[in-house]
N, C-alpha and C positions, 0 to 999 in steps of 0.2 A: 504494500500500500504506500502511495506517495501523496504528499500534500500538493496542492496546486502551486504553491510558491516554488517547491523543489522542481516540479515538472517544468515550470516556466524557466527556471534557472538552467535546467538541463537543455532545454531547447535553445536558449540563448548561447550556451557554450558550444553546442553543435553547430549553430549558425555561424558563430565566430570562427570556428575551426574550418568550416567549409569555405568561408570567405577568404581566410588566410591561405588555404591550400590553393584556391582558385587564382588568387593574386600571385602566389609563388610560382605557378605554372608558366606565367608569361615571362618572368625574369626581367622585365623591362619596366622602367619608371614611366608613369603616365605623363604625357605631354600636356602642355597648357591648352592646346587645341582640342585634345580629347576631353579634357576636363570641362571646357566650355561647351562642347557639343553635347556631352551628357547632361550638363545643367540645363541647357536649352531644351533638350529632348524631354526632360522632366517638367518643363514649363515654368522654371523659376527665373526671376530676375536675379541680378547679382546680390542685391540687398536681401531679398527673401531667402536666397540660398545660403548666404552668410549667416542669417538668423537660424536657419534650419540646422546648419552644421556647427553653430556655436563659435563662428569665426567673425572677423571684421570684414566689412565690404572691401576694404583695402587689400586684405590678404587674398580674397577671391580674385581681385584684379591682378595682383602679383602672380598668382598661380596661372591665370589664363594668359598672361603676357609672356610667361616663361622666365620672369625675373627671379622667381623663387621656385626651387624644385618642390614637387608635390611628394610629401613623404608617405610611407606605407600606411600610417595611421589614418591619414586623410583619405587615401584610396579606399581603405576598408570602410571608413565612415560613409563615403559616397556609395559604395556597394550596398551598405545597410539601408541607406535611404532609398536606393533603387528597389530593393526587396520590399521595403515597407510600402512603396507606392504602387506595387503590383496588386 
C-alpha cells in the first residue's frame, strides 16, 4: 500500500530520470535558436516564459541570442514544461 504523496513523488522521480536520460542521449547543448523555437511552439512570450521557468526576461533573451549557454538544468526544466503542456 502506498500513500498518494509517495506515489506522486515516485512519478516525479521517474519523470526526472526519463528527462535526464533523454537529454543525455543527444550529447549536445541546446542552441538559442532551438530554445526560442520551443518557447514559441508552446505559445509563450519571453516575459511569460521567464515567469513560467522562474527566470528573468533578460536571461531568456540571453539564452535565445546565444550570449549565455543554456545549461542542462534549464533544458530539463523546458522539457518538464513541455510535458506539462501536453
